[in-house]
C-alpha positions in Angstrom: 116.9 91.2 118.7 113.4 92.6 118.5 111.7 92.8 115.2 108.8 95.1 114.9 107.0 96.2 111.7 109.7 94.5 109.6 112.6 96.4 111.3 115.2 95.1 113.6 115.3 97.7 116.2 118.5 98.3 118.3 118.6 96.3 121.5 121.0 98.5 123.6 118.9 101.7 123.2 115.9 102.8 125.2 112.5 101.6 123.7 111.5 105.2 123.0 114.5 105.9 120.9 114.5 102.4 119.2 111.0 102.8 117.9 112.1 105.8 115.9 114.0 103.5 113.7 110.6 102.4 112.2 109.6 104.5 109.3 106.7 106.9 110.2 107.3 106.8 114.0 109.0 109.9 115.5 109.6 110.7 119.1 106.1 111.9 119.8 104.5 108.7 118.5 107.1 106.5 120.2 106.3 108.2 123.6 102.6 107.6 122.9 103.2 103.9 122.1 105.2 103.4 125.3 102.4 105.0 127.3 99.6 103.0 125.7 101.5 99.7 126.2 102.5 100.6 129.9 106.3 100.4 129.3 108.5 102.8 131.1 110.4 105.0 128.7 113.7 104.4 130.4 113.6 100.7 129.8 116.0 99.2 127.2 114.9 96.9 124.4 116.9 94.0 125.6 115.1 94.2 129.0 111.6 93.8 127.3 109.7 90.6 127.9 108.2 88.7 124.9 104.7 89.8 126.0 105.8 93.5 126.0 107.2 93.1 122.5 104.0 91.6 121.3 101.9 94.4 122.9 104.1 97.0 121.1 104.0 95.1 117.8 100.1 94.7 117.9 99.7 98.4 118.8 101.8 99.6 115.9 100.1 97.2 113.5 96.6 98.4 114.7 97.2 102.1 114.9 99.9 103.0 112.3 100.4 102.2 108.6 
């Protein structure tokens, strides 16, 4: 299970949809996060590598409150 910004995001959903479970991140921001971290939007959370999860976590910590 991936934990980003203090939220356990669903593992069976696409990354773009799962990021919307984090308060303050909607579909538009989720798409931008996927684009900046070079993650295809059709990839599922359980398919992410540890490095990709760390990239998403660092990007959210740096750019979003």
